C-alpha positions in Angstrom: 6.1 -4.8 -25.6 7.1 -2.8 -28.6 6.6 0.4 -26.7 9.3 -0.3 -24.1 11.7 -2.5 -26.0 14.4 -1.0 -28.3 14.6 -2.3 -31.9 17.9 -4.1 -31.2 16.2 -6.1 -28.5 13.9 -7.8 -31.0 16.0 -10.8 -31.5 14.8 -14.3 -32.1 16.7 -17.5 -31.5 17.7 -19.2 -34.8 15.7 -22.3 -34.0 12.5 -20.2 -33.4 10.5 -19.6 -30.2 10.1 -22.5 -27.8 6.7 -24.1 -27.6 4.9 -24.4 -24.3 5.3 -28.2 -24.5 9.1 -27.9 -24.6 11.2 -29.6 -21.9 12.2 -26.2 -20.5 9.3 -23.9 -20.9 6.5 -26.4 -20.2 7.4 -27.2 -16.6 8.3 -23.6 -15.8 5.0 -22.2 -17.2 3.0 -25.0 -15.4 4.6 -24.2 -12.1 4.0 -20.4 -12.5 0.3 -20.9 -13.4 -0.1 -23.3 -10.5 1.4 -20.7 -8.1 -0.8 -18.0 -9.6 -4.0 -20.0 -9.1 -3.0 -20.6 -5.5 -2.0 -17.1 -4.5 -4.5 -15.0 -6.4 -7.6 -15.7 -4.2 -5.6 -14.8 -1.1 -4.3 -11.5 -2.6 -7.8 -10.7 -3.9 -9.2 -11.1 -0.5 -6.7 -8.7 0.9 -7.6 -6.2 -1.8 -11.3 -6.5 -1.1 -10.8 -5.9 2.6 -8.4 -3.0 2.0 -11.2 -1.3 -0.1 -13.9 -1.9 2.5 -15.6 -5.0 0.9 -15.7 -7.1 4.0 -17.4 -10.4 4.8 -20.9 -9.5 6.2 -21.2 -9.2 9.9 -22.9 -12.1 11.7 -26.7 -12.1 11.8 -28.9 -15.0 12.8 -31.0 -16.5 9.9 -34.3 -15.5 11.4 -33.8 -11.7 11.6 -35.8 -8.8 10.3 -35.0 -7.4 6.9 -34.4 -4.0 8.4 -31.3 -5.4 10.2 -29.7 -5.7 6.8 -29.4 -1.9 6.7 -27.5 -2.0 10.0 -25.2 -4.7 8.6 -24.3 -2.6 5.6 -23.5 0.4 7.8 -21.5 -1.6 10.4 -18.3 -1.6 8.4 -15.6 0.7 9.8 -12.5 -0.1 7.8 -9.3 0.4 9.9 -7.0 -1.6 7.6 -6.0 1.3 5.3 -4.8 3.2 8.4 -2.4 0.3 9.2 -0.8 0.6 5.7 -0.8 4.4 5.6 0.9 4.8 9.0 4.0 3.1 7.6 3.8 4.1 3.9 3.6 7.8 4.8 7.1 7.5 6.3 8.6 5.9 3.3 9.9 8.3 0.6 13.0 7.7 -1.5 14.7 11.1 -1.8 18.0 10.3 -3.7 20.7 7.9 -4.8 24.0 9.2 -3.4 27.3 8.1 -2.0 27.3 7.3 1.7 29.3 10.4 2.4 26.9 12.7 0.6 27.2 14.5 -2.7 25.0 14.7 -5.8 22.8 11.9 -7.1 24.3 9.2 -9.3 23.4 9.3 -13.1 20.9 6.4 -12.6 18.7 8.8 -10.7 17.8 10.5 -14.0 15.7 7.5 -15.0 13.9 7.7 -11.7 12.7 11.3 -12.4 12.0 10.6 -16.1 9.7 7.6 -15.2 7.7 9.6 -12.6 8.9 7.4 -9.8 8.7 10.4 -7.4 5.0 9.8 -7.3 4.8 6.1 -8.3 7.1 4.9 -5.5 4.2 5.2 -3.1 2.2 2.6 -4.9 5.1 0.1 -4.7 5.5 0.7 -0.9 1.8 0.4 -0.3 1.5 -2.8 -2.3 4.4 -4.4 -0.5 3.0 -3.4 2.9 -0.6 -4.5 2.1 0.0 -7.7 0.1 3.4 -8.7 1.4 5.1 -8.4 -2.0 5.3 -5.8 -4.8 7.2 -5.8 -8.1 8.9 -3.4 -10.4 9.9 -4.1 -14.0 12.9 -2.5 -15.7 13.3 -2.8 -19.4 15.0 -0.8 -22.2 12.9 1.9 -23.8 13.1 4.4 -26.6 14.3 7.2 -24.3 16.3 5.1 -21.9 15.4 2.5 -19.2 11.8 2.3 -18.3 10.8 1.6 -14.7 7.2 0.3 -14.2 5.5 -0.7 -10.9 3.4 -3.9 -11.3 0.5 -5.1 -9.2 1.3 -8.1 -7.1 -2.1 -9.6 -8.3 -0.7 -9.8 -11.8 2.9 -11.1 -11.2 4.2 -14.5 -10.3 7.9 -15.0 -9.6 9.9 -18.2 -9.1 13.1 -18.1 -7.0 15.7 -20.8 -6.7 16.4 -19.8 -3.1 14.0 -17.6 -0.9 16.5 -14.7 -0.6 17.9 -14.6 -4.1 18.1 -11.0 -5.5 16.4 -11.9 -8.8 13.9 -14.6 -9.8 14.9 -17.3 -12.2 11.6 -16.7 -14.0 8.7 -14.3 -13.6 5.3 -13.9 -15.4 3.1 -10.9 -15.8 -0.5 -12.0 -16.3 -3.0 -10.1 -18.4 -5.6 -10.4 -21.1 -6.3 -9.2 -24.6 -9.2 -9.4 -27.1 -8.8 -11.5 -30.3 -11.7 -11.8 -32.6 -14.1 -10.6 -29.9 -12.9 -13.2 -27.4 -11.1 -12.4 -24.2 -7.8 -14.4 -24.2 -5.4 -14.7 -21.3 -1.8 -13.5 -21.8 1.4 -14.2 -20.0 4.7 -12.3 -20.5 7.3 -14.8 -19.3 10.7 -13.5 -18.3 13.9 -15.3 -17.7 17.5 -14.1 -17.5 17.7 -13.5 -21.3 14.4 -13.5 -23.1 10.8 -12.3 -22.9 8.2 -14.7 -24.2 4.7 -13.4 -25.1 2.1 -16.2 -24.7 -1.6 -16.0 -25.6 -4.2 -18.6 -24.7 -5.7 -20.5 -27.6 -9.3 -20.2 -26.3 -11.2 -17.8 -24.1 -10.7 -18.3 -20.4 -9.2 -16.7 -17.3 -6.9 -19.5 -16.0 -5.9 -21.8 -18.8 -3.4 -24.6 -18.5 0.1 -24.4 -19.8 -0.8 -26.5 -22.8 -3.5 -24.0 -23.8 -0.9 -21.2 -24.5 1.0 -20.5 -27.7 4.2 -18.4 -28.0 3.4 -15.5 -30.3 6.6 -13.5 -29.8 10.1 -13.8 -28.3 12.3 -10.8 -27.5 15.7 -10.3 -25.9 15.6 -7.9 -23.0 19.4 -7.2 -22.9 20.0 -7.8 -19.2 22.1 -10.4 -17.4 19.2 -11.3 -15.1 15.4 -11.4 -15.0 14.1 -7.8 -15.2 11.5 -8.2 -12.4 12.5 -6.9 -9.0 10.7 -8.0 -5.9 9.9 -6.0 -2.8 9.1 -8.0 0.3 7.3 -6.7 3.4 8.8 -9.4 5.7 11.7 -11.5 4.6 11.8 -15.3 5.3 14.2 -18.2 4.7 11.3 -20.6 4.2 10.5 -21.5 0.6 7.0 -22.4 1.6 5.9 -19.3 3.5 4.9 -16.2 1.4 5.9 -12.8 2.6 3.2 -11.6 4.9 1.6 -8.2 4.5 0.2 -5.9 7.1 -3.5 -6.5 6.2 -4.0 -10.3 6.2 -3.2 -10.9 9.9 -5.7 -8.2 10.9 -8.7 -9.4 8.9 -10.1 -11.6 11.8 -9.9 -8.6 14.1 -11.5 -6.3 11.5 -14.3 -8.9 11.2 -14.7 -8.8 15.0 -15.0 -5.0 15.0 -17.7 -5.2 12.4 -19.6 -7.7 14.5 -19.4 -5.5 17.5 -20.4 -2.4 15.5 -23.5 -4.2 14.2 -24.5 -5.4 17.7 -24.0 -1.9 19.1 -26.1 -0.3 16.3 -29.0 -2.8 17.0 -28.7 -2.2 20.7 -28.8 1.6 20.2 -31.8 1.4 17.8 -34.0 -0.9 19.8 -32.7 -0.9 23.4 -31.0 2.4 24.2 -34.4 4.3 24.4 -36.9 3.2 27.1 -39.5 1.0 25.4 -43.0 1.8 26.6 -45.8 -0.7 27.0 -49.6 -0.8 27.5 -51.6 -3.7 28.8 -55.4 -4.0 28.7 -56.2 -1.8 25.6 -56.6 -2.5 21.9 -54.8 -0.2 19.5 -57.2 1.9 17.4 -58.0 1.0 13.8 -58.1 4.3 11.9 -58.9 4.0 8.2 -58.1 0.4 8.2 -54.8 0.8 9.9 -51.4 1.5 8.3 -50.3 -0.1 5.0 -47.3 -2.3 5.4 -45.3 -2.2 2.2 -43.1 -5.1 3.2 -46.0 -7.5 4.1 -48.4 -6.1 1.5 -51.3 -5.7 4.1 -52.7 -3.3 6.7 -51.4 -3.4 10.2 -52.8 -1.9 13.4 -51.8 1.7 14.0 -49.6 2.0 17.1 -50.5 4.5 19.8 -48.3 7.6 19.3 -46.8 9.0 22.5 -45.6 12.6 22.7 -44.7 15.1 25.4 -47.5 17.3 24.3 -50.2 14.6 24.0 -52.5 13.3 26.7 -53.4 9.6 26.4 -56.7 8.6 27.9 -57.8 4.9 28.3 -61.5 4.0 28.8 -60.8 0.8 30.6 -59.9 1.2 34.3 -57.8 -1.9 34.2 -55.4 -0.5 31.6 -51.8 -0.5 32.8 -48.8 1.4 31.3 -45.1 1.2 31.9 -41.7 1.1 30.3 -38.7 -1.2 30.1 -35.2 -0.3 31.3 -32.9 1.0 28.5 -30.1 -1.2 27.4 -26.7 -0.3 28.7 -24.4 0.1 25.7 -21.3 0.6 27.8 -20.2 -3.0 27.5 -20.5 -2.8 23.7 -18.4 0.3 23.6 -15.8 -1.2 25.9 -15.5 -4.3 23.8 -15.1 -2.2 20.7 -12.4 0.0 22.2 -10.5 -3.0 23.5 -10.6 -4.7 20.1 -9.4 -1.5 18.4 -6.4 -1.4 20.9 -5.8 -5.1 20.1 -5.7 -4.2 16.4 -3.2 -1.4 17.1 -1.0 -3.7 19.1 -0.9 -6.4 16.5 -0.2 -3.9 13.8 2.6 -2.2 15.8 0.7 1.1 15.7 0.4 3.7 18.5 -3.1 3.5 19.9 -3.8 7.2 19.3 -3.3 6.7 15.6 -6.6 4.8 15.5 -8.5 6.1 18.6 -7.4 9.7 18.3 -7.0 9.8 22.1 -4.0 12.0 22.9 -5.2 13.5 26.2 -2.4 14.4 28.7 0.3 12.8 26.7 3.8 14.2 27.3 6.4 14.4 24.6 8.3 11.5 26.2 5.1 9.4 26.4 4.2 10.2 22.8 7.7 9.2 21.7 7.5 5.9 23.6 4.1 5.2 22.1 5.4 5.7 18.6 8.6 3.7 19.2 7.2 0.4 17.7 6.1 2.3 14.6 9.5 3.9 14.1 11.2 0.5 14.4 8.9 -0.9 11.8 9.6 2.0 9.4 13.3 1.5 9.8 13.0 -2.2 9.1 10.9 -1.5 6.0 13.5 1.1 4.8 16.2 -1.5 5.0 14.3 -4.1 3.1 12.8 -1.8 0.4 16.1 0.0 0.1 17.8 -3.1 -1.0 15.2 -3.7 -3.6 15.4 -0.1 -4.9 19.2 -0.5 -5.1 18.6 -3.6 -7.4 16.3 -1.4 -9.5 19.1 1.2 -9.9 21.6 -1.6 -10.6 19.4 -2.8 -13.5 19.0 0.8 -14.8 22.8 1.3 -14.7 23.3 -2.0 -16.6 20.9 -0.8 -19.3 22.8 2.5 -19.7 26.2 0.7 -19.9 27.3 2.0 -16.5 27.9 0.3 -13.1 26.4 1.4 -9.9 29.2 2.4 -7.4 29.6 0.2 -4.4 29.0 3.1 -2.0 25.7 4.1 -3.7 23.1 4.5 -1.0 19.3 4.9 -1.0 18.5 8.2 0.7 15.2 8.2 2.6 13.5 11.4 3.5 13.1 12.0 7.2 9.4 12.1 7.7 9.4 12.0 11.5 7.3 14.9 12.9 9.6 17.3 14.7 9.7 20.9 15.7 11.6 22.7 12.9 13.2 25.3 15.1 14.4 22.6 17.5 15.8 20.6 14.6 17.7 23.6 13.2 19.0 24.4 16.7 20.3 20.8 17.1 21.9 20.9 13.7 23.6 24.2 14.5 25.0 22.8 17.7 26.2 19.7 15.9 28.2 21.9 13.5 29.6 24.3 16.1 30.2 21.8 18.9 31.2 18.7 17.0 32.9 20.2 14.0 30.6 18.6 11.5 30.8 20.4 8.1 27.8 22.6 7.4 27.2 20.9 4.1 26.8 17.6 5.9 24.1 19.1 8.2 22.2 20.5 5.3 21.2 17.0 4.1 19.6 16.5 7.5 17.2 19.5 7.3 13.6 18.1 7.1 12.2 18.4 3.6 15.5 19.1 1.9 15.4 18.1 -1.8 18.4 17.4 -4.1 17.6 20.5 -6.1 17.5 22.7 -3.0 20.8 21.1 -1.8 22.5 21.9 -5.1 21.2 25.5 -5.0 22.6 25.9 -1.4 26.0 24.6 -2.5 26.1 27.0 -5.4 25.1 30.0 -3.2 27.7 28.9 -0.6 30.5 28.8 -3.3 29.4 32.3 -4.5 29.5 33.7 -1.0 32.8 32.0 0.0 35.5 34.7 0.7 38.2 32.8 -1.1 35.9 32.4 -4.1 35.1 36.1 -4.1 38.8 37.1 -3.9 39.6 34.7 -6.8 36.9 36.2 -8.9 38.0 39.8 -8.1 41.6 39.0 -9.0 40.5 37.4 -12.2 38.5 40.5 -13.2 41.4 42.8 -12.3 43.9 41.2 -14.6 44.6 43.3 -17.6 44.9 41.3 -20.7 48.0 42.1 -22.8 47.3 44.1 -26.0 49.0 42.7 -29.1 51.4 45.2 -30.8 
């Protein structure tokens, strides 16, 4: 904490830090730890599925060991695609007035803290887990903005839609004397309490912690800002992410994939059979490394080999191959079901874009566009609270008309976009500078450069500069 807290923030109450058994801290810490124990397994399950560590596909107990290989290979993880489809359209590009102009001063902290790259982690966490958190505290070189994992943060709100929590905890660990101790940084609207567990353990009780440090963060509210994927007015329903509702469908896909792999391996090829002949025993048969014994060598069939049987009653034949069409149909239908539940265009997952017109493609992506706009509204409000906190730490106030500017990531034809913007300027009388902000990929630096060039090329500016150069300064006598 010393790294990101200024020296004047290291203030301690005259009566000393509160103990965890105090009337105020004890119940708060106990509630936070209880909520942490309750939510962590659910979030950890989401993290496991997101990274491809799924529950094993179903297999009957009496199955061959070789089927385990098919089970391991049957995982096709679609869940990251669900998160990426929305996250790739979320990119904060500026903090400006609603009418345009340059970024407000609070934007400097954004660049200095590397949030141009780090914002993607916040958006992905909020989409995947349902909630994400950002911590803003005073630092040596100005406000420090730090994304936090939702698996390590627990926040308490008085009302579900309050902008800031009444208390929040960042869970971690440290090593003391070779023992791994649990740590909790507890934040309220005035102080930060550093707590360390008395003994080794991952989830101690509130009474097992001691307060080792107390600091004043210098803000008028808790410095933890929450990002929610889906807002709710219910105090008992956590914000739902994009991954958790799709886990049962992902498990079903893994089951179908396993069944298909087994059907292809053992049933797709015509199985031959021979009746009335004993397989040859050559050199004692073939050593079976699994059973630890010799087994009879099977007759090897080949297109270039002639098989002759001495017994006239020997019969040969082959079974019909297994039709894997129903397996593939079930798989494709389940994939489409997953896309429908996740509000994704089916071609995002299936890759099937045959004979799709521009209108049909736009209609297919309409649900995704609506979801992106909804997330921009929700995340935009949270980012605005981040900038409000930054402005408070710098002694400024964020203007009421400050607006989060999102980059337009919609795939469009660049010539068509430029043509439309040109018509908007010429036909509707929109100022060209206003249209510049709507050019895909336009950055604040490029926008400032264009404005400088426009001022230099402006006829009135040129004339004023020429007149200024032509004025002869008076010579003192």
